[in-house]
C-alpha positions, 0 to 999 in steps of 0.5 A: 157056679156060673153067671148068665149074662143077658143082652138088653133084649134079654137074649143070652150073650155070655156065661161067666164064672160066678166069681167073674159075675160078682166082680162085674156086679160090683164094678160094671155100672152098665150091668144089673143083677136080675137073680142071685143064687142062694150061695155066697162068697165070704171075705174077712170083712163081708159076705157077697151074694153070687149073681145067677143072671145079669143084664147089660143096661146097654145093647151089645152087638153080638159078634158075627162068626164067619168061620165054619167049624164042626163045633158050631155046626153041631151046636147049630143043629142041636147035636141031632143028626139031620137025616135020622134025628138020632141024638149025637154025642162025641162018639157018633157025631160027624159033619156031612157035606149036603152037596159032596165036596167033589162037586166043588172046585175046592174044599173051602167052597164046600165048607159053608153054613148052608152045605154042612149039617150035623150027622151021625156016622152011620148016616154019613157012611150011608150017604157017601159021596152023593146028594141026599136024594141020590142016597134016598135020604131027606134032610130034617131041616134046611141048613143056614147060617145061625143068627146067634151062637149062644145056645144053652142046653143045660144049666141051673134051674134059676136060668129057666125063665130067661132062656126059652130054648132050655129043655127039661133036662136043665142047661151046658152051653156052646157059645161064641160070645162077646168078651165080658 
Protein backbone atom coordinates (compact mmCIF):
# COMPACT_ATOMS: atom_id res chain seq x y z
CA UNK A 1 0.00 0.00 0.00
CA UNK A 2 1.16 3.50 -0.86
CA UNK A 3 -0.11 6.89 0.27
CA UNK A 4 -0.46 9.79 -2.15
CA UNK A 5 0.57 13.13 -0.64
CA UNK A 6 -1.07 16.22 -2.17
CA UNK A 7 0.07 19.81 -1.85
CA UNK A 8 -2.37 22.49 -0.69
CA UNK A 9 -3.24 23.15 -4.35
CA UNK A 10 -4.16 19.42 -4.70
CA UNK A 11 -1.21 18.68 -7.00
CA UNK A 12 0.65 15.43 -6.25
CA UNK A 13 3.74 16.11 -4.18
CA UNK A 14 4.95 12.68 -3.11
CA UNK A 15 4.13 9.02 -2.71
CA UNK A 16 5.11 7.28 0.51
CA UNK A 17 4.55 3.81 1.93
CA UNK A 18 1.27 3.14 3.70
CA UNK A 19 3.17 2.74 6.96
CA UNK A 20 4.84 6.16 6.51
CA UNK A 21 1.43 7.63 5.64
CA UNK A 22 0.02 6.26 8.89
CA UNK A 23 2.88 7.78 10.90
CA UNK A 24 2.38 11.14 9.14
CA UNK A 25 -1.37 11.05 9.79
CA UNK A 26 -0.73 10.65 13.51
CA UNK A 27 2.31 12.91 13.94
CA UNK A 28 2.17 15.74 11.41
CA UNK A 29 -0.35 18.42 12.37
CA UNK A 30 0.09 20.07 8.94
CA UNK A 31 -1.45 17.07 7.15
CA UNK A 32 -4.96 15.71 6.95
CA UNK A 33 -6.26 12.44 5.54
CA UNK A 34 -8.70 12.70 2.63
CA UNK A 35 -9.18 8.99 1.89
CA UNK A 36 -8.49 5.71 3.66
CA UNK A 37 -8.00 2.22 2.23
CA UNK A 38 -10.33 -0.55 3.37
CA UNK A 39 -7.30 -2.13 5.06
CA UNK A 40 -5.87 -1.64 8.52
CA UNK A 41 -2.69 -2.11 10.53
CA UNK A 42 -3.21 -3.83 13.86
CA UNK A 43 -1.16 -3.50 16.98
CA UNK A 44 -1.53 -5.21 20.31
CA UNK A 45 -3.71 -2.37 21.58
CA UNK A 46 -5.33 -0.72 18.56
CA UNK A 47 -6.35 -0.94 14.91
CA UNK A 48 -5.28 1.81 12.48
CA UNK A 49 -6.81 2.71 9.13
CA UNK A 50 -4.25 3.10 6.33
CA UNK A 51 -4.40 6.51 4.63
CA UNK A 52 -4.67 6.40 0.83
CA UNK A 53 -4.60 10.15 0.14
CA UNK A 54 -3.31 12.92 2.40
CA UNK A 55 -3.27 16.70 2.00
CA UNK A 56 -0.74 19.21 3.30
CA UNK A 57 -2.62 22.03 5.04
CA UNK A 58 0.20 24.45 4.15
CA UNK A 59 1.71 25.00 0.70
CA UNK A 60 5.03 23.25 0.15
CA UNK A 61 7.16 24.66 -2.66
CA UNK A 62 8.07 21.72 -4.91
CA UNK A 63 11.78 21.37 -5.66
CA UNK A 64 13.11 22.54 -9.01
CA UNK A 65 15.12 19.88 -10.78
CA UNK A 66 17.95 21.38 -12.78
CA UNK A 67 19.79 18.20 -13.71
CA UNK A 68 18.66 16.63 -16.96
CA UNK A 69 18.67 12.82 -17.06
CA UNK A 70 17.29 10.05 -19.24
CA UNK A 71 14.89 9.04 -16.47
CA UNK A 72 13.33 12.50 -16.29
CA UNK A 73 13.23 13.02 -20.07
CA UNK A 74 11.32 9.73 -20.41
CA UNK A 75 8.97 10.73 -17.57
CA UNK A 76 8.38 14.19 -19.06
CA UNK A 77 7.53 12.66 -22.45
CA UNK A 78 5.32 10.01 -20.81
CA UNK A 79 7.38 7.11 -22.24
CA UNK A 80 6.26 7.89 -25.81
CA UNK A 81 8.61 8.27 -28.78
CA UNK A 82 8.45 11.90 -29.83
CA UNK A 83 8.90 10.97 -33.51
CA UNK A 84 6.64 7.95 -34.13
CA UNK A 85 4.36 7.85 -31.02
CA UNK A 86 5.28 4.28 -30.10
CA UNK A 87 4.94 3.43 -26.39
CA UNK A 88 8.42 2.96 -24.92
CA UNK A 89 9.70 0.40 -22.43
CA UNK A 90 13.13 -0.22 -20.92
CA UNK A 91 14.16 -2.32 -23.94
CA UNK A 92 13.35 0.14 -26.74
CA UNK A 93 13.75 3.52 -25.03
CA UNK A 94 16.49 6.03 -25.68
CA UNK A 95 16.94 9.78 -25.56
CA UNK A 96 17.64 11.79 -28.70
CA UNK A 97 19.35 15.15 -29.12
CA UNK A 98 17.02 17.16 -31.39
CA UNK A 99 19.99 19.28 -32.48
CA UNK A 100 22.94 16.87 -32.68
CA UNK A 101 25.75 17.06 -30.14
CA UNK A 102 28.18 17.77 -33.01
CA UNK A 103 26.51 21.20 -33.45
CA UNK A 104 27.56 22.25 -29.93
CA UNK A 105 30.92 23.15 -28.46
CA UNK A 106 30.41 20.63 -25.63
CA UNK A 107 28.12 17.76 -24.71
CA UNK A 108 26.99 19.66 -21.62
CA UNK A 109 25.59 22.46 -23.78
CA UNK A 110 23.66 19.88 -25.86
CA UNK A 111 22.07 18.20 -22.81
CA UNK A 112 19.25 20.63 -22.12
CA UNK A 113 15.52 20.17 -21.49
CA UNK A 114 14.67 21.78 -24.83
CA UNK A 115 17.14 19.67 -26.83
CA UNK A 116 16.40 16.17 -25.50
CA UNK A 117 13.37 14.00 -26.27
CA UNK A 118 12.25 10.45 -25.55
CA UNK A 119 12.81 8.32 -28.61
CA UNK A 120 12.60 4.69 -29.66
CA UNK A 121 15.86 3.09 -30.75
CA UNK A 122 14.58 2.65 -34.31
CA UNK A 123 13.87 6.40 -34.73
CA UNK A 124 17.13 7.35 -33.01
CA UNK A 125 19.06 5.15 -35.45
CA UNK A 126 17.14 6.56 -38.42
CA UNK A 127 17.78 10.18 -37.38
CA UNK A 128 21.50 9.63 -36.69
CA UNK A 129 23.57 12.85 -36.39
CA UNK A 130 21.04 15.06 -38.18
CA UNK A 131 18.31 17.53 -37.32
CA UNK A 132 14.75 16.12 -37.56
CA UNK A 133 13.97 18.05 -40.77
CA UNK A 134 17.17 16.75 -42.39
CA UNK A 135 16.10 13.19 -41.54
CA UNK A 136 12.53 13.76 -42.78
CA UNK A 137 11.12 13.39 -39.26
CA UNK A 138 8.79 15.60 -37.23
CA UNK A 139 8.56 16.07 -33.48
CA UNK A 140 5.17 15.32 -31.89
CA UNK A 141 5.67 18.05 -29.28
CA UNK A 142 8.25 20.74 -28.64
CA UNK A 143 10.49 19.76 -25.72
CA UNK A 144 10.62 22.11 -22.73
CA UNK A 145 11.52 22.05 -19.07
CA UNK A 146 8.66 20.53 -17.06
CA UNK A 147 6.92 22.50 -14.34
CA UNK A 148 6.57 19.49 -12.06
CA UNK A 149 8.25 16.10 -11.82
CA UNK A 150 5.41 14.27 -10.17
CA UNK A 151 3.82 12.18 -12.88
CA UNK A 152 1.58 9.31 -11.90
CA UNK A 153 0.74 6.67 -14.45
CA UNK A 154 -0.39 3.72 -12.32
CA UNK A 155 -1.75 3.24 -8.84
CA UNK A 156 -4.78 2.48 -6.72
CA UNK A 157 -8.23 3.32 -8.06
CA UNK A 158 -8.91 5.42 -4.93
CA UNK A 159 -6.37 8.01 -6.24
CA UNK A 160 -8.27 8.54 -9.52
CA UNK A 161 -10.32 11.57 -8.47
CA UNK A 162 -7.19 13.33 -7.15
CA UNK A 163 -4.92 12.68 -10.13
CA UNK A 164 -6.27 14.11 -13.37
CA UNK A 165 -3.47 12.69 -15.55
CA UNK A 166 -4.31 9.09 -14.68
CA UNK A 167 -5.04 6.84 -17.59
CA UNK A 168 -7.54 4.00 -17.69
CA UNK A 169 -4.91 1.41 -16.82
CA UNK A 170 -4.45 2.61 -13.28
CA UNK A 171 -1.48 4.55 -11.51
CA UNK A 172 3.41 3.91 -11.06
CA UNK A 173 5.14 7.00 -10.65
CA UNK A 174 8.23 8.88 -11.54
CA UNK A 175 8.83 11.45 -8.91
CA UNK A 176 11.23 14.06 -7.74
CA UNK A 177 9.27 15.10 -4.70
CA UNK A 178 9.89 16.97 -1.50
CA UNK A 179 11.05 14.86 1.40
CA UNK A 180 7.93 13.94 3.30
